[in-house]
N, C-alpha and C positions, 0 to 999 in steps of 0.2 A: 513170169515169176516162177522161181524154183519151187518144187513141190515138197521138199523135205520139211519135216516137222521143225527142224532146227532153224528154219527161215523165219519163224515167228519172232517179231521184234522183242528184244529183252527190255523190260522196264525196270529201272533201278529202284529197288524197294528199300525203305528205311530198315535198319537192322531191327529185328523183332525185339531184341533185348532193350534197345534204346527206346522203342515205343512203350514197352511194358514199364520201363523205369519212370516214364512220365506220368503214370497213373497209379492210383491206389483204389481202395474200396469206395472212396467218395468221388473218384474220377477228377480230383484236383491235384495238381502237382505241388511240390514243396514250395514253389514260389507263389502259390495261390493263384495260378492262372485260371482262366475261365473254365468252368466245368465242361467237359466234352460229352455231348449227347448227339447221336446221329440217327436220323430217321431215313429209312429207305422204302420207297414205294415201287413194287414190281407190277407189271401190267396185267398179267393173267396167267393161267396155268393150262389153257386149252390150245393156244396157237402153237406152242412149243414146250416140250418137257424141260427145256434148259432152265427156265426161270426158277422152278422149285428144286430141281435135282442138282443144278450146278451153281447158278448165281447166288441163290440163298445160302447154300452150304459154304461156298468160298468166302462170301462176305462175312458170314458169321465167324468163320475161322479167323479171319483177319482182325475183326473187331475184338474177339475174345483174346487173341494173342496180344493185342495192344492194351487190353484192360479198360476199354472205353464202354460207356453205356450206349446201348443202341436198341432200335426196334425195327423189324422188317415186316412189312405187311404187303398183301397182294390185293390189288383193286379189282381183280377178276373181270376186267374189261368193262367196268361200270364207271362212267365219267363222274357221276354224282358222288359215288363212293370214293373215287380217287381224291376229290377235293375235300371230302369229309375226313378221310384218313390224314391228309396233309394238315388240315386245321387242328386235328386232335394231337398230332405229333408236335406241332408248334406250341399248342396250349400246354402240353406235357413237358416242355422245356428243351426240345431239340434246337440246337443252335446251328446244325447243318442238315440240309435236306438233299437227299440224292433221289432223283426220279427217273423212271422210264416212262415217258409220256404215252398216253393213249392216242393223242393227237396234239398238234401244236397249240390249238386254241385252249384246250383244258390245261395243258402243261404251262402255257404262258400265264394263265390266270393264277396258278399255284405259285409259279416263280415270282410274279409281281407281288403277290401277297406276302411271300416270304421276305422279299427285299424290303417291303414297307415295315416289316417287323424286325429287321436287322438279322434275319436268318440267312446264312450263306448257302449256296446251292450248287449242285453238280448235275449235269445232264449225263445220265448213264445209258450207254448203247445207242440212244436216239437223241439227235439234236432237236431242241425245241426252237422252231423258227420264230424269230421275233422275241426270243426269250432273253433272260438276263443272268444265266448261270455263270458262276465263276470259272467252271471248267466243263469240258466235254471229253468223255472217255469212251472209246468205241474201237471198232475195227475200221480199216480202210474199206468202206462199203462199196465204192465203185469197183475196187479190186475184187471184192467178193463176186459181184455181178460179172466181171470180166472172166473170172475163173469158171463161172457157170456157163457162160457163152462158149468159152474155149472147150469146156468139157463136153457140151452137146455136140460141137463140131467134131471133136475127137471120136465120140461114140458113133456118130452118123458115118464118119469116114471108115471106122472099123467094120461097120455093117455094109459098106459099099453102097450107101443110099444115093440115088440119082434124083435130082430135083425134089428133095423132100419138102413136104408141107409142114411148117413149124407152127405150133400153138404156143402162146405165151400166157401163163397163169401167174400174174403178178401178185404181190402182197397187197396190203391195205393202202388205198390211195391217200389216206390221212397220215400215213407213217412215212416220214422223210427218208428213213432207211430204204423203204421199198422203192422209192423214187431213185435213190442212188444205185440200188441193185440193178434196176431197170436200165439206168444210164450205162452201167457197165456191160450188161449182156447185150443190150441193143447196139452198143458200139461195135461188138464183135459180129452180131448177126446182120446188121445193116449192110456190111460189106458183102456178105453172102447174098442178100436180097438184091442189092444193086448189080452184082455180077451175074444175076439170074441163075446162080447155083442153087439157091434155096427159094422156096415160095413162102411168102409171109401169109400165115393163116390167121385164125382168131387170136385176139390179143385182149385180155380182160383183167381188170383188178378184182381182187377177192376181198369184199368188205370185212374188216376186222380180222383178216387172216383166218377166217372161219373155214375149217376143213370140210364140214358138211356142205356148206355152200359151194366150196371148191369142187366137190364131187358132182353136184348138180350142174354147175357151170360147165364142167368138162363134158358131161353127158350131152348138154346142149350144143357144145362145140362139135362133138362127134356127129350129132344129128345134122347140124348145119353143113358139115363137110362130107356127108354120106360115108362116114367112117374113114375118110382119107386124111389122116393125121399121121405123120411119120416121125415126129420128134416133139417133145414137150419141154419147154423151159419152165419148170415149176420153181418158184422162188424159195421154197424151203421144204424140208423133209415131210412136214405135215401135209402140205399141198400136193407134194409128189406122191405120197401114199394114197391120197384121195384119187389122184389120176390112175394110179396102179390098180386100185380097186375096180375102177370102171374098165380098165384094160383087161383085167382078169375075167370080168363078166362077159367080155367080148372075145375071150380066149386069144388075146394078142399081147398079153404081158410078156415082157422080155424081147419082143420084136420091135417095140417103139421105145427109143431111149428117153428116159425121164431124168431130169436133174433134181437137185435138192440143196439143202443148206442146214447146218447145225450139227451134223454128225450124231444124230440121235440114234439110240439103239435100234429103233424101228427102221430108220433110214439105212443104217449099216447092214442090217439083216436083209433089207431089200436089195442092197448092192451085192451081198454074198449070194443071194438067190438068183441074181441076174435080172431082176425086175427094175432096178434103178441103175442108171448110168454112173452117177457120181454124187457126191455131196461136198460141201465146203466145211472144213473144220476150223472153228475159231476157238483158240485156247482160252476158254472163259476164266480159268483161274488167273491167268495173267491180266485179263481185263478187270476182274474183280479186285485183285491185289492192287493194281494201279489206282483204281477208283477209291479203294479203302484207304490207301496211303494219303491221297489228296484230302479225303473227308476227315481223316484223323488230324491231319495238319491244320485244316481250316478250323476244326472244332477247338483246337488248342491255340488258335491265333497265329498259325504259321501258313505261309504260302510257298509255292514252288514254281519255278520257271520251267515250263514243259518244253520250251524250245520250239514249239510248233503251234500254229493257229489254224482254225478252220473258219472260212467266211460264212457268216449267217446271211443267206441271200435275201431274207426278208427284213432283218433288222439292220443289215449292213455292218454288223459288228464282227471283228476278228476275235474268235473265242479261243482262249488257250486250250490246247487239246493234246491228248495222247491217243494215237491211232496205232493199232497193232495189225500185223500182217496175217491174212487168212491163208489156208492151205487146201488145195484140191485133193480129195480122197476118192480113189477108184478101188476096185477089188484088190489090186496088187499092193496097195498100201493101207488097207483097212487096219492092218496090224499096228500101224504107227499110232493110231488113236488109242488103242489098248495100252501100248507101251508107254504112252504119255500119261496114262492114268485117268483119262477123261471118262472112259467106260471100262468096266471090268470084263474079263473073259467069262466070268460066271453069268453075268446078265446078258451078254451078247450071244454066247455059244450054247444056247438052250435047245433041247429037243433036236429037231432036224437040222438046226444050224451048227451043231457040234461038228459034223463031218465037213461042212462047208468051211468052218473056221480052220480046221486042220488043213484043208486044201489051200487056204489062203495064208497059211503060215502064222495064224494067231496062236500065241503060246502064253 
């Protein structure tokens, strides 16, 4: 996969003017079509900054531009709260529900209840296994994992590592995306293990993508290996930073390549400092815009042919889908994330990072 930002798949969006023209202050069109009201449930704010700093912002911008009524709430990783929020949204008149499930069981319960009440649904970012959503909007998550695996190989090669021991710190086992990421990077690393070029070390899931638990798990991995870990496949930037914190305590940060995902400010700063090998940038504005377009259409009684489906392995259903392409980010193209507007120079290049930004060509 090419690494340029421009490789991100373009998603055709309805013209903003056309969307705005469909709504007025009462959110009903001139033809008296059904009132559009959209509810969005985000999963948490601890596992990744993206949910509050990116997804919420971009979805709000899209809904406001379309003039539709909407509400966005965060379940803060609480399954009971997730279901309560969904019930309240439907009680308050949402005719479309967009969810990022905490796990497929909770997600399916919400989707099934919505279906029974005639509320249309979208799986956003995470596919709900056995679910009934009208659409699924995400990134090609196996491709994300493949980029992570290839990134770790590149960074170990750059360091001239011989028979490196690899630790894998996966995301939450209840998150289908984490499984897809793992499929992607294991596909790359297995070839290295089979060829006896790499040594497979500890491999563990991190419950709920919890960064504090990730740090504890990695410390246990280091103890188990007597400190002999030469590369870490960390499934996102939060887990990667937890690993880096442990490496710093052992004064070996920068010597052990660590991967990531989400192109968070913290992750990018770790890359600039040489403590993180790479991250995966997902153009969340494109994901949010694509999902918002589908939600707005559904709320107004319109559907769209996405031209692609994803097989739900549990439900056996082909789910109409939009999948966007991820991009690998290393020190030499951190600037592309700033150029794309995902993070600003001001938030990235603070304090000691200012000089590092200059060296990396961030302007």
